[in-house]
C-alpha atoms as a printed R data frame, in Angstrom:
    type eleno elety resid chain resno       x       y      z
1   ATOM     1    CA   MET     A     1   1.276   2.389 -8.230
2   ATOM     2    CA   MET     A     2   0.720   3.558 -4.675
3   ATOM     3    CA   GLN     A     3  -0.963   1.011 -2.430
4   ATOM     4    CA   ILE     A     4  -1.101   1.797  1.290
5   ATOM     5    CA   PRO     A     5  -2.939  -0.436  3.786
6   ATOM     6    CA   VAL     A     6  -4.756   1.177  6.661
7   ATOM     7    CA   LEU     A     7  -5.201  -1.266  9.531
8   ATOM     8    CA   THR     A     8  -7.954  -0.958 12.145
9   ATOM     9    CA   TYR     A     9  -8.175  -2.394 15.684
10  ATOM    10    CA   HIS     A    10 -10.655  -2.266 18.562
11  ATOM    11    CA   SER     A    11  -9.062  -2.270 22.048
12  ATOM    12    CA   ASN     A    12 -12.343  -3.419 23.638
13  ATOM    13    CA   ASN     A    13 -12.130  -6.694 21.638
14  ATOM    14    CA   VAL     A    14 -10.883  -8.911 24.427
15  ATOM    15    CA   ASP     A    15 -12.640 -12.275 24.493
16  ATOM    16    CA   GLY     A    16  -9.575 -14.404 25.369
17  ATOM    17    CA   ASN     A    17  -5.817 -14.169 25.084
18  ATOM    18    CA   GLU     A    18  -5.176 -15.467 21.570
19  ATOM    19    CA   TYR     A    19  -4.739 -13.639 18.303
20  ATOM    20    CA   HIS     A    20  -8.208 -14.383 16.949
21  ATOM    21    CA   ASN     A    21 -10.053 -13.196 20.071
22  ATOM    22    CA   ASN     A    22  -7.888 -10.399 21.451
23  ATOM    23    CA   ASP     A    23  -6.940  -7.301 19.437
24  ATOM    24    CA   HIS     A    24  -4.119  -6.515 21.899
25  ATOM    25    CA   VAL     A    25  -2.432  -9.829 21.174
26  ATOM    26    CA   ALA     A    26  -3.007  -9.252 17.456
27  ATOM    27    CA   PHE     A    27  -1.714  -5.686 17.516
28  ATOM    28    CA   GLU     A    28   1.546  -6.565 19.256
29  ATOM    29    CA   LEU     A    29   2.288  -9.417 16.843
30  ATOM    30    CA   ASP     A    30   1.266  -7.312 13.878
31  ATOM    31    CA   LEU     A    31   3.712  -4.596 14.824
32  ATOM    32    CA   GLN     A    32   6.473  -7.190 14.738
33  ATOM    33    CA   LEU     A    33   5.360  -8.348 11.309
34  ATOM    34    CA   ILE     A    34   5.112  -4.814  9.946
35  ATOM    35    CA   SER     A    35   8.671  -4.101 11.082
36  ATOM    36    CA   LYS     A    36   9.963  -7.431  9.746
37  ATOM    37    CA   LEU     A    37   8.480  -6.771  6.308
38  ATOM    38    CA   GLY     A    38  10.105  -3.369  6.114
39  ATOM    39    CA   TYR     A    39   7.052  -1.104  6.394
40  ATOM    40    CA   GLU     A    40   7.229   2.495  7.556
41  ATOM    41    CA   ILE     A    41   4.323   3.514  9.780
42  ATOM    42    CA   ILE     A    42   2.832   6.888  8.845
43  ATOM    43    CA   SER     A    43   0.044   8.824 10.521
44  ATOM    44    CA   THR     A    44  -3.433   9.296  9.078
45  ATOM    45    CA   HIS     A    45  -2.655  12.954  8.528
46  ATOM    46    CA   GLU     A    46   0.455  12.041  6.532
47  ATOM    47    CA   LEU     A    47  -1.695   9.638  4.526
48  ATOM    48    CA   VAL     A    48  -4.231  12.260  3.741
49  ATOM    49    CA   SER     A    49  -1.463  14.693  2.693
50  ATOM    50    CA   ILE     A    50  -0.086  12.078  0.327
51  ATOM    51    CA   LEU     A    51  -3.591  11.627 -1.157
52  ATOM    52    CA   LYS     A    52  -4.247  15.368 -1.512
53  ATOM    53    CA   GLU     A    53  -0.866  16.000 -3.110
54  ATOM    54    CA   LYS     A    54  -1.083  12.876 -5.301
55  ATOM    55    CA   ALA     A    55   2.448  12.149 -4.020
56  ATOM    56    CA   GLY     A    56   2.340   8.412 -4.402
57  ATOM    57    CA   SER     A    57   5.463   7.707 -6.486
58  ATOM    58    CA   SER     A    58   7.725   6.734 -3.520
59  ATOM    59    CA   LYS     A    59   8.911   3.117 -3.509
60  ATOM    60    CA   LYS     A    60   8.706   3.041  0.299
61  ATOM    61    CA   LYS     A    61   6.224   0.640  1.838
62  ATOM    62    CA   TYR     A    62   3.829   2.565  4.083
63  ATOM    63    CA   VAL     A    63   1.202   1.347  6.528
64  ATOM    64    CA   CYS     A    64  -1.236   3.333  8.622
65  ATOM    65    CA   LEU     A    65  -2.733   2.380 12.058
66  ATOM    66    CA   THR     A    66  -6.179   3.309 13.397
67  ATOM    67    CA   PHE     A    67  -8.239   2.383 16.465
68  ATOM    68    CA   ASP     A    68 -12.028   2.602 16.579
69  ATOM    69    CA   ASP     A    69 -14.532   3.463 19.314
70  ATOM    70    CA   GLY     A    70 -12.013   4.838 21.807
71  ATOM    71    CA   SER     A    71 -12.095   2.528 24.788
72  ATOM    72    CA   ASP     A    72  -9.684   3.380 27.592
73  ATOM    73    CA   MET     A    73  -7.502   0.440 26.549
74  ATOM    74    CA   ASP     A    74  -6.301   2.450 23.573
75  ATOM    75    CA   TYR     A    75  -4.283   4.390 26.167
76  ATOM    76    CA   HIS     A    76  -4.425   2.692 29.576
77  ATOM    77    CA   ASP     A    77  -3.237  -0.792 30.547
78  ATOM    78    CA   TRP     A    78  -6.104  -2.670 32.168
79  ATOM    79    CA   GLU     A    79  -6.591  -5.711 34.390
80  ATOM    80    CA   HIS     A    80  -9.399  -7.547 32.601
81  ATOM    81    CA   PRO     A    81 -11.753  -9.301 35.091
82  ATOM    82    CA   PHE     A    82 -11.605 -12.578 33.135
83  ATOM    83    CA   HIS     A    83  -8.611 -12.420 30.799
84  ATOM    84    CA   GLY     A    84  -5.998 -10.766 32.990
85  ATOM    85    CA   TYR     A    85  -3.562  -7.933 32.394
86  ATOM    86    CA   GLN     A    86  -3.890  -6.232 28.996
87  ATOM    87    CA   LYS     A    87  -1.233  -3.896 27.746
88  ATOM    88    CA   SER     A    88  -2.745  -0.857 26.071
89  ATOM    89    CA   PHE     A    89  -2.190  -0.130 22.429
90  ATOM    90    CA   LEU     A    90  -0.121   2.919 23.454
91  ATOM    91    CA   THR     A    91   2.099   0.833 25.755
92  ATOM    92    CA   MET     A    92   2.755  -1.598 22.890
93  ATOM    93    CA   MET     A    93   3.536   1.321 20.600
94  ATOM    94    CA   GLN     A    94   6.028   2.700 23.134
95  ATOM    95    CA   ASP     A    95   7.626  -0.742 23.453
96  ATOM    96    CA   PHE     A    96   7.846  -1.001 19.653
97  ATOM    97    CA   LYS     A    97   9.592   2.372 19.409
98  ATOM    98    CA   ASN     A    98  12.008   1.512 22.213
99  ATOM    99    CA   GLU     A    99  12.875  -1.877 20.727
100 ATOM   100    CA   THR     A   100  13.141  -0.889 17.059
101 ATOM   101    CA   GLY     A   101  13.986   2.799 17.133
102 ATOM   102    CA   GLN     A   102  11.305   3.271 14.467
103 ATOM   103    CA   ASN     A   103   8.698   6.015 14.520
104 ATOM   104    CA   ILE     A   104   5.135   4.914 15.206
105 ATOM   105    CA   HIS     A   105   1.804   6.761 15.224
106 ATOM   106    CA   ALA     A   106  -1.876   5.811 15.322
107 ATOM   107    CA   THR     A   107  -5.218   7.554 15.299
108 ATOM   108    CA   SER     A   108  -7.915   6.778 17.816
109 ATOM   109    CA   PHE     A   109 -11.426   7.514 16.498
110 ATOM   110    CA   VAL     A   110 -13.535   8.126 19.617
111 ATOM   111    CA   ILE     A   111 -17.259   8.242 20.390
112 ATOM   112    CA   ALA     A   112 -17.948  11.771 21.652
113 ATOM   113    CA   ASP     A   113 -21.119  11.691 23.750
114 ATOM   114    CA   PRO     A   114 -20.463  11.100 27.484
115 ATOM   115    CA   GLN     A   115 -23.982   9.665 28.013
116 ATOM   116    CA   THR     A   116 -23.487   7.168 25.208
117 ATOM   117    CA   ARG     A   117 -20.173   6.057 26.611
118 ATOM   118    CA   ALA     A   118 -21.772   5.635 30.032
119 ATOM   119    CA   GLU     A   119 -24.540   3.520 28.480
120 ATOM   120    CA   LEU     A   120 -21.984   1.371 26.585
121 ATOM   121    CA   THR     A   121 -20.447   0.542 29.962
122 ATOM   122    CA   ASN     A   122 -23.606  -1.414 30.759
123 ATOM   123    CA   THR     A   123 -24.561  -2.658 27.297
124 ATOM   124    CA   CYS     A   124 -21.150  -3.624 25.933
125 ATOM   125    CA   THR     A   125 -18.623  -4.055 28.770
126 ATOM   126    CA   ALA     A   126 -20.621  -5.653 31.619
127 ATOM   127    CA   GLY     A   127 -20.533  -2.565 33.823
128 ATOM   128    CA   TYR     A   128 -16.806  -1.997 33.499
129 ATOM   129    CA   PRO     A   129 -16.266   1.770 32.891
130 ATOM   130    CA   ILE     A   130 -13.733   1.749 30.070
131 ATOM   131    CA   TRP     A   131 -15.300   4.515 27.969
132 ATOM   132    CA   ASN     A   132 -13.835   7.667 29.439
133 ATOM   133    CA   SER     A   133 -12.386  10.868 27.981
134 ATOM   134    CA   ASP     A   134  -9.838  11.701 30.676
135 ATOM   135    CA   TRP     A   135  -6.998  10.297 28.566
136 ATOM   136    CA   TRP     A   136  -7.779  12.051 25.279
137 ATOM   137    CA   GLU     A   137  -5.680  15.136 25.896
138 ATOM   138    CA   GLU     A   138  -2.736  13.120 27.247
139 ATOM   139    CA   ALA     A   139  -2.917  10.855 24.190
140 ATOM   140    CA   GLU     A   140  -2.982  13.809 21.836
141 ATOM   141    CA   ASN     A   141   0.042  15.276 23.564
142 ATOM   142    CA   SER     A   142   1.939  11.965 23.591
143 ATOM   143    CA   GLY     A   143   3.119  12.414 20.009
144 ATOM   144    CA   MET     A   144   2.034   8.864 19.263
145 ATOM   145    CA   LEU     A   145  -1.771   9.050 19.253
146 ATOM   146    CA   SER     A   146  -4.155  11.472 17.593
147 ATOM   147    CA   ILE     A   147  -7.785  11.726 18.681
148 ATOM   148    CA   GLU     A   148 -10.302  12.045 15.898
149 ATOM   149    CA   ASN     A   149 -14.070  11.788 15.349
150 ATOM   150    CA   HIS     A   150 -16.108   8.524 15.336
151 ATOM   151    CA   SER     A   151 -19.464  10.356 15.618
152 ATOM   152    CA   TRP     A   152 -21.629  11.542 18.499
153 ATOM   153    CA   ASP     A   153 -23.112   8.196 19.575
154 ATOM   154    CA   HIS     A   154 -22.113   5.701 16.839
155 ATOM   155    CA   VAL     A   155 -25.895   5.274 16.330
156 ATOM   156    CA   HIS     A   156 -24.991   2.215 18.419
157 ATOM   157    CA   SER     A   157 -27.372  -0.709 18.192
158 ATOM   158    CA   THR     A   158 -27.416  -1.185 21.990
159 ATOM   159    CA   LEU     A   159 -28.538   2.352 22.850
160 ATOM   160    CA   LYS     A   160 -32.080   3.110 23.957
161 ATOM   161    CA   ASN     A   161 -32.074   6.310 21.920
162 ATOM   162    CA   THR     A   162 -29.693   7.844 19.393
163 ATOM   163    CA   LYS     A   163 -29.400  11.522 18.594
164 ATOM   164    CA   THR     A   164 -31.080  11.199 15.211
165 ATOM   165    CA   GLN     A   165 -34.472  12.284 13.944
166 ATOM   166    CA   LYS     A   166 -35.688   8.720 13.494
167 ATOM   167    CA   ASN     A   167 -33.743   7.077 16.330
168 ATOM   168    CA   ILE     A   168 -31.499   5.225 13.892
169 ATOM   169    CA   LYS     A   169 -29.668   2.289 15.415
170 ATOM   170    CA   GLY     A   170 -26.902   0.129 13.996
171 ATOM   171    CA   ASP     A   171 -26.802   1.685 10.542
172 ATOM   172    CA   PHE     A   172 -24.915   4.937 10.036
173 ATOM   173    CA   SER     A   173 -25.952   4.999  6.371
174 ATOM   174    CA   GLY     A   174 -29.299   6.224  7.728
175 ATOM   175    CA   VAL     A   175 -27.645   9.525  8.608
176 ATOM   176    CA   ASP     A   176 -28.744  11.121  5.358
177 ATOM   177    CA   SER     A   177 -29.877  14.629  6.264
178 ATOM   178    CA   PHE     A   178 -28.056  17.828  7.183
179 ATOM   179    CA   LEU     A   179 -29.609  17.892 10.657
180 ATOM   180    CA   ASP     A   180 -28.530  14.386 11.527
181 ATOM   181    CA   ALA     A   181 -25.062  14.859  9.994
182 ATOM   182    CA   LYS     A   182 -24.570  18.088 11.865
183 ATOM   183    CA   THR     A   183 -25.521  16.368 15.131
184 ATOM   184    CA   GLN     A   184 -23.539  13.155 14.603
185 ATOM   185    CA   ILE     A   185 -20.457  14.713 13.038
186 ATOM   186    CA   ALA     A   186 -20.123  18.435 13.671
187 ATOM   187    CA   GLU     A   187 -21.372  18.352 17.279
188 ATOM   188    CA   ALA     A   188 -19.098  15.416 18.005
189 ATOM   189    CA   SER     A   189 -16.089  17.415 16.684
190 ATOM   190    CA   ARG     A   190 -17.020  20.392 18.812
191 ATOM   191    CA   PHE     A   191 -17.260  18.278 21.987
192 ATOM   192    CA   ILE     A   192 -13.958  16.508 21.387
193 ATOM   193    CA   ASN     A   193 -12.291  19.865 20.697
194 ATOM   194    CA   SER     A   194 -13.649  21.139 24.008
195 ATOM   195    CA   VAL     A   195 -11.981  18.265 25.874
196 ATOM   196    CA   ILE     A   196  -8.564  18.625 24.218
197 ATOM   197    CA   VAL     A   197  -7.020  22.103 24.524
198 ATOM   198    CA   GLY     A   198  -5.995  23.442 21.126
199 ATOM   199    CA   LYS     A   199  -7.447  20.446 19.237
200 ATOM   200    CA   LYS     A   200  -9.121  20.865 15.857
201 ATOM   201    CA   ILE     A   201 -10.752  17.645 14.701
202 ATOM   202    CA   SER     A   202 -10.204  17.024 10.998
203 ATOM   203    CA   LEU     A   203 -10.764  13.304 10.366
204 ATOM   204    CA   PHE     A   204 -13.829  11.116 10.633
205 ATOM   205    CA   ALA     A   205 -14.365   7.338 10.688
206 ATOM   206    CA   TYR     A   206 -17.817   6.096  9.705
207 ATOM   207    CA   PRO     A   207 -19.408   3.987 12.464
208 ATOM   208    CA   TYR     A   208 -19.622   0.381 11.274
209 ATOM   209    CA   GLY     A   209 -17.917   1.626  8.124
210 ATOM   210    CA   HIS     A   210 -21.375   2.683  6.841
211 ATOM   211    CA   PHE     A   211 -21.699   5.625  4.498
212 ATOM   212    CA   ASN     A   212 -24.129   6.969  1.899
213 ATOM   213    CA   ASP     A   213 -24.201   9.215 -1.164
214 ATOM   214    CA   TYR     A   214 -25.406  12.239  0.849
215 ATOM   215    CA   LEU     A   215 -22.437  12.135  3.208
216 ATOM   216    CA   VAL     A   216 -19.857  11.368  0.497
217 ATOM   217    CA   LYS     A   217 -21.117  13.596 -2.279
218 ATOM   218    CA   GLN     A   218 -22.884  16.414 -0.476
219 ATOM   219    CA   TYR     A   219 -22.293  16.879  3.262
220 ATOM   220    CA   PHE     A   220 -18.535  16.387  3.506
221 ATOM   221    CA   PRO     A   221 -17.464  18.216  0.322
222 ATOM   222    CA   TYR     A   222 -19.989  21.076  0.383
223 ATOM   223    CA   GLU     A   223 -21.862  21.475  3.678
224 ATOM   224    CA   GLN     A   224 -19.017  21.527  6.217
225 ATOM   225    CA   SER     A   225 -15.388  22.600  6.263
226 ATOM   226    CA   GLU     A   226 -13.760  21.013  9.322
227 ATOM   227    CA   ILE     A   227 -13.412  17.368  8.270
228 ATOM   228    CA   ILE     A   228 -10.911  16.881  5.457
229 ATOM   229    CA   ALA     A   229 -11.160  13.104  5.031
230 ATOM   230    CA   ALA     A   230 -13.307  10.126  6.107
231 ATOM   231    CA   PHE     A   231 -12.515   6.478  6.607
232 ATOM   232    CA   THR     A   232 -14.629   3.402  5.785
233 ATOM   233    CA   CYS     A   233 -14.137  -0.311  6.552
234 ATOM   234    CA   GLU     A   234 -13.874  -1.417  2.952
235 ATOM   235    CA   PRO     A   235 -11.035  -3.980  2.709
236 ATOM   236    CA   GLN     A   236  -8.953  -2.254  0.043
237 ATOM   237    CA   PHE     A   237  -5.645  -0.446 -0.284
238 ATOM   238    CA   VAL     A   238  -5.405   3.312 -0.470
239 ATOM   239    CA   THR     A   239  -4.336   4.341 -3.975
240 ATOM   240    CA   GLN     A   240  -3.790   7.655 -5.747
241 ATOM   241    CA   ASP     A   241  -7.379   7.418 -6.974
242 ATOM   242    CA   THR     A   242  -8.915   6.956 -3.527
243 ATOM   243    CA   ASN     A   243 -11.772   9.323 -2.698
244 ATOM   244    CA   LEU     A   244 -10.887  11.427  0.364
245 ATOM   245    CA   TRP     A   245 -14.363  10.730  1.771
246 ATOM   246    CA   LEU     A   246 -14.000   6.977  1.217
247 ATOM   247    CA   ILE     A   247 -10.605   5.978  2.525
248 ATOM   248    CA   PRO     A   248 -10.659   2.187  2.949
249 ATOM   249    CA   ARG     A   249  -9.392   0.176  5.911
250 ATOM   250    CA   PHE     A   250  -8.733  -3.456  6.746
251 ATOM   251    CA   VAL     A   251 -10.259  -4.432 10.103
252 ATOM   252    CA   CYS     A   252  -8.610  -6.912 12.459
253 ATOM   253    CA   GLY     A   253 -10.966  -9.799 13.263
254 ATOM   254    CA   SER     A   254 -13.044  -9.163 10.158
255 ATOM   255    CA   HIS     A   255 -10.579  -9.023  7.290
256 ATOM   256    CA   TRP     A   256  -7.771 -11.042  8.903
257 ATOM   257    CA   LYS     A   257  -7.640 -13.247 11.990
258 ATOM   258    CA   SER     A   258  -3.974 -14.283 12.225
259 ATOM   259    CA   SER     A   259  -0.459 -13.061 11.532
260 ATOM   260    CA   ASN     A   260  -0.509 -15.139  8.361
261 ATOM   261    CA   GLY     A   261  -3.747 -13.517  7.380
262 ATOM   262    CA   LEU     A   262  -2.250 -10.033  7.690
263 ATOM   263    CA   ARG     A   263   0.844 -11.213  5.838
264 ATOM   264    CA   LYS     A   264  -1.326 -12.329  2.946
265 ATOM   265    CA   ILE     A   265  -3.026  -8.941  2.822
266 ATOM   266    CA   LEU     A   266   0.253  -7.095  2.790
267 ATOM   267    CA   GLN     A   267   1.620  -9.380  0.092
268 ATOM   268    CA   MET     A   268  -1.336  -8.504 -2.128
269 ATOM   269    CA   GLN     A   269   0.365  -5.205 -2.866
270 ATOM   270    CA   SER     A   270   1.690  -5.106 -6.432
């Protein structure tokens, strides 16, 4: 039976320099573990192709990597004002490839709206401007990172206003109408496509992992045609029976907090 773990990290999660409080420390150690355990890293697009083709009979051990929110530290190294130099996720991926010779790829799900990202600078990162889009095209062209859709404004709980009819905050499951879905999802895709020459957004990650029946059963399958799969934050493996609009992911810091914690998740595979 096919069981593929999708792992999720947030590069803005830097509250120290230990595994449990720094996703950069965790990511670097996790890459070592993934390699040691004999996993092959595949892209989210390869994962979706496997799901669509029901091609899950391979005995290979696959794992998929995703990053949420799209802070600059997905791509750029950064000197943190309190916790020092932080290697970006991309730098660690390049190091991994150079050291192991293995292919590696990840998907960065980014928040589209420039105004929202500017506001997050003040509400989430103490005035440090790490929510830019100037690296998106370079990342897409790197061959190691794909940029995909994490909504227009994340209906982020710290925003004064969100681009929804009822000013929904902190609960993406409240996006339950065509107008709100079009704004939060389709408009976000259009903006990201405008930043990256030749890009066509095709994947979506639900903010906070929140979803609802309207999005899963109506909007995605019948009311739009650009997005081909959507990712949640449900801590489960991807199987041949996984719904394309409900692809589960394990989240670092929530579903595991140590190398041993990730090892236990990976060993849950039958």
